[in-house]
N, C-alpha and C positions, 0 to 999 in steps of 0.2 A: 355488612351492616343494613339494618332496616329500621325505617323510622316511620312515623305516623302524625298527622294533624288532627287536632281537637279543637272544638269550640261551642259555646252555647249558641251560635249564629249570628249572622248580621255583621260578620267581621272580616269578610274577605277570604273565606277559606276556598271558594270556588275558584277564583283567580288564581290564588297562589297554588292551589293544587294543579291547574291545568298548566301553570309556568313551570313546575317542578317536573311533571311528566315529560315536558319538551327538553329540560335542560340538563336532567340527573344522567349520570352514568350507571345503566343498569347493570353493568357488569362488576360495579362495586358497590353500588346502593340499591337497596331495595325499597320500592315504594309502592302498594297496593291500596287506594283509597278505600277505606270502610265508612261506615257511618260515622261522621266527625262528630255528632252531636251526643253520643251515649255517654254514660256516666262511666268511670273508670272501674275496672273490674281485673281480675287476675288474669284475664286474656292481654290486658294490656302490657303485661310483664314481658311479654314475648319480644317487644319492640325494643331496639337497642337505644333509640333516641324518640322522644316524644315533644312535639311543639304545640304548645296551647295559646291560642290567639283570642283575645277578647277585645270587646269594644265598650264604650259608655252603654249603659243598660238602657238609657232613655233614647239613644238612636236605634239599638238593637231592636226594640219594640215597636218603635215607628217605623222601621224598615219591615217588620212582619207585617204590619197592617197595610202599608203602601203596597207591597208585594201581592197581597190577596183581594184589593179593592175590585177587581175584574173577573175573580174565579170563585164566588160564592164563599169566600175565607177557606178553599181547599187548601191554598199553600200554607197558611197558618196552622192548620189542623194537622196536616202532615208533618209540619216542623214540631208540633206537640208531640205526635207520635214517636218522631225520630229522638226526642229528648225523654221519651219513655213515660210521658204523660198519657193516660187514656181518657181523661176528661175534654171534650170537644167543644168548641165554641160554636155557637150558634150562625147559621149561616148570614142572618139579617143584622146581626151586631153593629150597632153605629160607634163612631171613634169615641165619642164621650163616654159611653157605657165600657168601652173597650179599655180605656185608661185607667177607670175608676175601679178594675176588677182585682187590681192588686197583682202581685207577682205570679200570674197564671203561669207564666213559662218556668217558673223556678230558677230564675237565673242566678239568684245567689246560692242557692244548693247547688247547681251546677259548678260555679266558679270555686267555691269553697271546698266540693268533695275533690275536685282538681288539685287544688290547693295543698289537702291533705294527703294526696296519694303519694305513697312511697315507692318512687321510680328512681333508680341512680342517675339518670339522664333526662330530666325534662326541663325544659325552657318555655319562658311565659314572655309574651309580646302583645303589646296593646296596638291594636289598629293605628290608632293615632299617631304612634312612634313608628311604624312600619318603615317610612322613608329613611328616617335617621338609623334605623338599624338594620339595613339590608345586609350591609358586611358581616355583622356579629351573626344573623339569622343563616347566611350561606356558610359561614364558618361551622356554626355549631351542626348544620346538617352534612358538613363534608363535601359541600358543592362548590366549584370551582369560582373564584372571586372575580373573575372577569364578566360573569354575568350580572355583576351588581347594578349597572346603568339598566341592563334589560329590566331588571326587576323593578327599579325604581320607576322607569318609563311607563310601567302598568299600575302603579299607585295613583289613584284620582281622589278628588274630592269626592266625599260622600253624598247620596242623593237625599238622606235622611239627616236632618239636621235638628235637634230638639230646640234649639236656640231661635229658629224661625217662628216658632209657634207662639201663641199668646202666654203672658205671665200666669195665668190661671192654669193652662196645661202643664207648663213648666214646673209650677207648685205642686201639682197632682202627681206628675212623674217622680219628683224628688222626695215626696213622702214616702211614696212605694219604695225607691231605690238609691235612697240617700245613704243608708247604712253600707250598702255594697259600693256605691261610688267613693265613699271615704275609704273603705278599705283597700280599692284599687289605686286609688291616689297616693298609697303609702309604697308603692312599688315603683321602681325606675321602667324606663319605656320597654327595657329588655332584660331578663335576668334569668340565671340558671340556678336548678334547686341542686344542692349537694355539689361535689366535685364533679367536674366535666373535662372533656379533653377539647383542646384547640389545636387545629392545624391550620397554620398560616403558610401561604406560598407568594412571599413578597418577592423573592427573586431566586436566582440559581444557587447562592449559598444556604438559602433557608428552605430551599423547597422542599416540601413534604414533611417537614418537622414537626412531631406531635408533642405538645406539652400538657400534662396534667396539672390545671390550678386546682390547688387543694382549697378546700372551703376557707381556711385561716388567712390564704393569701388571695381571696377572690374580690376583696374590695375596691381595688384599683380598676379591674376588668369591669366590675358591673357599675361602678361609679364614675368612670372617666367619660366625661362628655366627648360626644363623637365630633362635635363642631367648633368647641368652643378653644380648645389646643391648650398651650403652655400656661396661658395667664391664671387659670383657675387652679392649677397645681403647682404653682410656682411656690406658694406657701408650704406644700407639703414636702417639695423635692428640694428647697434651698436654691442658693445662687453660688455662682463660683467665686465670689468675694467673701464668703465667710471665711474667717479667720484660719479656722483647722483645714479647710479646703486649699487655701493658699500656703499654708504651711507644707502640706502634704506634695503639691506641686514644686515648690521651691526645693524639697528634699529630693524629688525626683530628678529634676534639672541638675541638681547638684552632682547626684549620681551619674549623670548623664545617660539615664536609660533611655532606648531607643523605640520602645514599644510598651503599651501598657493595656491592660484589659481591663474595663470598667464593669463590675459584676453588680447586677441590680441598678442599672444606670438610670432609669427613669426618663428623666427629659435630658440627659446626657449634659449636664451642667459643665462637667469637667472638659468635654470636648471644648465647648466654648471658652472655659478656662483656660487651656492651653494655648488656644487661638489667641486669648487675650494677652498672654504673658509672653508671644511671640517665642513659643518654645516649640521646635519642629519635632514631633513625635508621633507614631502610627498609634494612632487610638483605634480601639476595638471595644465593643460592647455588647452585653446580652440584658435582657429584661424578660421577665415572665408574662408582662401584660402586653398583647400584642397592639393596643393603641399606641403605647409609647413606640414599640417598634417601628411599626408603621410611619408614625411620625417623624423619627430619626431618619430612617432610610429615605423618607422625601426630602429631608434636608441634607442628604448627601453623606449621611454618618455611615459607618460600616456597623451597625447594630444587629443582632440577631436574637431570634426567640429561643430562650433557653432558662434553664434554673441554676441555682447555684451548686444543687446537688448532682448536676448532669450537665456540665459545662461542654458546650460544643467545640472543642478545640483540643489540639494534639499535645502530647506531654513536652514540655519545656518551650511552648512556642511564643511565650511573650516574656520579657525582661521582669514586668512587675505587673502583679494583679492588686487592683485596690476595690474595697467593698465599703461604701461609704454609708453610713446609717441604715443598713440593710439587714445585718445578720440579727439585729433584735426584734426582727418581725418572723424569723424560724422557729421551729419547735425545737432545733437542736443545732450546736454548732460545727460538730464533728465533721459530718459529711461535707459541708460545703467548705471548710477549711482544707479539708483532705483534697478536694478538686481544685482549689485554688493553688495550693501546694503543687499539684500535679502539672498544672500548665504553666507554672512559672519557674524562670530559670534562676532569678536573683532575689526576688523579694517579694512577700505578701503584705499589703498593708490593710488594715481593717479599723473602722471607728464604730464605737459602740455610743448610742445616744440614750441610753439607758443604764442607770448605776446597776452595780453587780449585788446579789443577794446571796446571803449565807445558805438559804434554802433552795435558791434558784425558784423564782416564782414566774408565772407567765398571767399578765395582766389583759384581760379580753376587753378590747377597748371599742369595737365597733361591731353592731349587729345588723343582721337583715330584718326583713318585715315580721319573719317567722322566729325571731329572737334568738337566731344562730351566729355564732361569733364569727366575723368574716375580717377581722384584724386584730393582731395581738402584739404586745410589747412583751418581750421574754426578758426578764431580769436574770442572766444566767449566773451560776455559782462560778465565781473566781477560781476557785481551789481546783475545780473540777478543769477549767481551761487551763490554768498552770500544768496539771498533772497530764494533761492530753499534750500540751507543748513540749513538755520534758520527755515524755515518751517518743515523742517525734524526733528528740535529738537535734532540734534547730537552735538557731541563737535567735533571742527574741527581747523586744524591750518595749514599755509602755510610756508613754508622755501624754501629758494634759493640755490642752489648748482651750483656754477659755470654756473650760467645762465640758469640752470633748474629748473621751478616752481615746488616743490612738495607740494601736497594736502594730509595731512592726517586726514581720518575720523575716531573718535574713536566711537565705539558702547558700549554703557552700557548694561548690560543684562536686565536691566528693560525696557530699550527704544525698545527691540526685539519685 
């Protein structure tokens, strides 16, 4: 795997490059720094992954000038050359004239060119958000998470800060770069273009597992706050006191099941639900979002990185699998249910939070800043689901609990 780092400058590329050269495993990862300020072209397609770092353009241009104050603007003109710009600045240019020349470094062009560049694995990170996204950056580049603190220790306060300049200077800079600033502010601190692969090495049972997060499932990964925790996502993931969840746990207790796999567990509310009910059961879980997995593991929960379509468990390894309000986010139900049937020995319980549709319709709900859908609601065709279940030869029933549809699939031993 070979990656490369690009930027329009003033965004910490040098220190990050030096850090990576000291910490990557060259037997597994290729990284030979090139001109990081070039515009994208077909030669960039040879890299398996690309990381683009950007900074507030006001800080960038101030940084360029500060670095050239003692060298007759040699540094700035070299930077212009590296950006592919052949018109040089005069050696005696003063600061006031410099900031009034407009976007001489063509930062907006650079950023938007890379934004539009079609590469299967490109990630963008803002310098101001480097500290809060070190884990995501190292994960994206395939570098061991143990170096997170090492990287964080190198991130320092910028020497160039437009906010310490006069209001007049700030107004001039915003007039030039306001459109680019507003565009950049529409993005999260770290985000990936198209589908990307995540490798998390949380513990021995999860070591080296790679999960491909498809675009329609990527909303949680790119929007999950790294510091705020479960309070912000409680509304999305619900709580264990919801009536349909209580009903499912009562059913599991009545059946005296001893183990459960929570598929698409999110915040693992059912782990806490069983604890609240004082029902002793072996709880295991999977989720596709690395932040949820890490959060659960820090709380002592047996949760692993995985997808519904490829559960990291052996056949018949749990009594019951539950999939609560997760299946409607998938493009199809068949492979996910196949996997839950495979790993379960007694029952599979699935809830649907969206109505069925005669035609089977996919509702696009959330979009990234390039207007690509990253969260869907799938209104499945119920006839297709019933036909699938009948063909499986399983026993099943539906029930309704306060607007939530619950599907119980019972597995007899001779059918396994």
